[in-house]
C-alpha positions in Angstrom: 13.3 -0.6 -41.5 12.2 -2.4 -38.4 14.9 -2.9 -35.8 14.2 -5.4 -33.0 17.3 -5.6 -30.8 16.7 -8.9 -29.1 14.1 -11.5 -28.5 14.6 -14.4 -26.0 12.2 -17.2 -26.4 12.0 -20.0 -23.8 11.2 -23.2 -25.8 11.6 -25.8 -23.1 12.0 -26.0 -19.3 13.5 -28.6 -17.0 11.1 -28.8 -14.2 10.1 -30.9 -11.1 7.1 -30.9 -9.0 5.4 -32.1 -5.8 1.7 -32.8 -6.2 -0.4 -32.6 -3.0 -4.2 -32.3 -2.4 -4.4 -29.0 -0.6 -3.1 -25.4 -1.2 -2.2 -25.2 2.5 0.1 -28.2 2.3 1.7 -26.9 -1.0 2.4 -23.5 0.7 3.8 -25.3 3.8 6.1 -27.3 1.5 7.1 -24.2 -0.4 8.2 -22.5 3.0 10.1 -25.6 4.0 12.0 -25.6 0.7 12.8 -21.9 1.1 14.2 -22.7 4.6 16.6 -25.4 3.1 14.6 -28.6 2.8 15.5 -30.8 -0.1 13.0 -30.9 -3.0 13.7 -34.5 -3.9 13.1 -35.8 -0.4 9.8 -33.9 0.0 8.6 -35.2 -3.4 9.5 -38.8 -2.5 7.8 -38.6 0.9 4.7 -36.6 0.1 3.9 -36.2 -3.6 0.8 -38.0 -4.9 2.2 -38.1 -8.5 3.0 -41.8 -9.0 5.0 -41.0 -12.2 7.5 -38.6 -10.7 7.5 -39.4 -7.0 10.3 -41.9 -7.1 12.4 -39.6 -9.2 12.2 -36.8 -6.6 9.5 -35.0 -8.5 11.7 -34.7 -11.7 9.5 -34.3 -14.8 12.6 -33.5 -17.0 12.6 -31.3 -20.1 9.3 -30.3 -21.4 7.8 -27.9 -23.9 4.2 -26.5 -24.2 3.3 -29.0 -26.9 4.5 -32.1 -25.1 1.1 -33.7 -24.9 2.5 -37.0 -23.6 2.8 -35.2 -20.3 -0.8 -34.1 -20.0 -1.8 -36.9 -17.6 0.4 -35.5 -14.8 1.8 -32.2 -16.1 -1.1 -30.5 -18.0 -0.6 -27.9 -20.8 -1.6 -25.0 -18.6 1.1 -25.8 -16.1 3.7 -26.2 -18.9 2.7 -22.7 -20.1 3.0 -21.4 -16.6 6.5 -23.0 -16.3 7.7 -21.2 -19.4 7.6 -17.9 -17.6 9.3 -19.1 -14.4 13.0 -18.3 -13.8 15.4 -21.1 -13.0 15.3 -21.8 -9.2 11.9 -20.1 -8.7 8.8 -22.0 -7.6 5.1 -21.5 -8.4 1.9 -23.0 -7.0 -0.8 -24.0 -9.4 -3.9 -26.2 -9.3 -4.8 -28.9 -11.8 -7.2 -31.8 -12.0 -4.3 -33.8 -10.3 -4.2 -31.5 -7.3 -1.9 -28.7 -6.2 1.5 -28.6 -8.0 4.5 -27.0 -6.4 6.6 -26.4 -9.5 10.2 -25.6 -9.6 12.0 -24.7 -12.8 15.5 -26.1 -12.7 16.7 -24.8 -16.1 15.4 -23.2 -19.2 16.3 -23.6 -22.9 16.2 -20.4 -24.8 16.6 -19.4 -28.3 18.3 -16.0 -28.8 17.3 -14.2 -31.9 18.9 -10.9 -33.0 17.2 -9.1 -35.8 18.4 -5.9 -37.3 19.0 -4.2 -40.7 22.8 -3.6 -40.9 22.2 -0.6 -43.2 20.5 1.3 -40.4 22.6 0.2 -37.5 25.8 2.2 -36.5 29.0 0.2 -36.0 29.6 -0.4 -32.3 31.4 2.4 -30.7 31.9 4.5 -33.8 28.5 6.2 -34.6 29.4 5.3 -38.2 26.8 3.5 -40.2 28.3 0.7 -42.4 28.5 1.3 -46.1 29.2 -0.9 -49.1 32.9 -1.1 -49.8 32.5 0.4 -53.2 31.1 3.6 -51.6 34.1 3.9 -49.4 36.5 3.4 -52.2 34.7 6.1 -54.3 34.7 8.4 -51.3 38.5 7.9 -51.0 39.2 8.8 -54.6 37.0 11.9 -54.3 39.1 13.2 -51.3 36.4 12.5 -48.7 36.7 10.3 -45.6 37.5 7.1 -47.3 38.6 3.6 -46.7 42.2 4.4 -45.7 41.0 6.9 -43.1 38.7 4.3 -41.4 41.7 1.9 -40.9 
């Protein structure tokens, strides 16, 4: 049986951006932000994105397939943002200009897949068995249900 311990899938990100026309300005803004400048203030003062500028660059929650955002937050940037940790920033170019992206939060789905017949009980090294097998074992004098309690 296949055992896959854990799979975290980011399905949406809450992101904000500052859009400028040069990579140099985007890098300068990134440095200023790392030195303590406020993202929302820089976005309001310098971003060329008319849709998000007044909101401090806030795009909000988005997923890869949110095509209604294509005009100012293209799919390739949404895909990039899915791999960014909360608080981290990335620079990327699109047809709109240079985006300084900051992921504020992520929405993840946690999936745990396993086959309980092949997995040992935590801390015991004992693999689970159907209850009927434990009862039969107890009657036969082996390590049975009562001994596990």
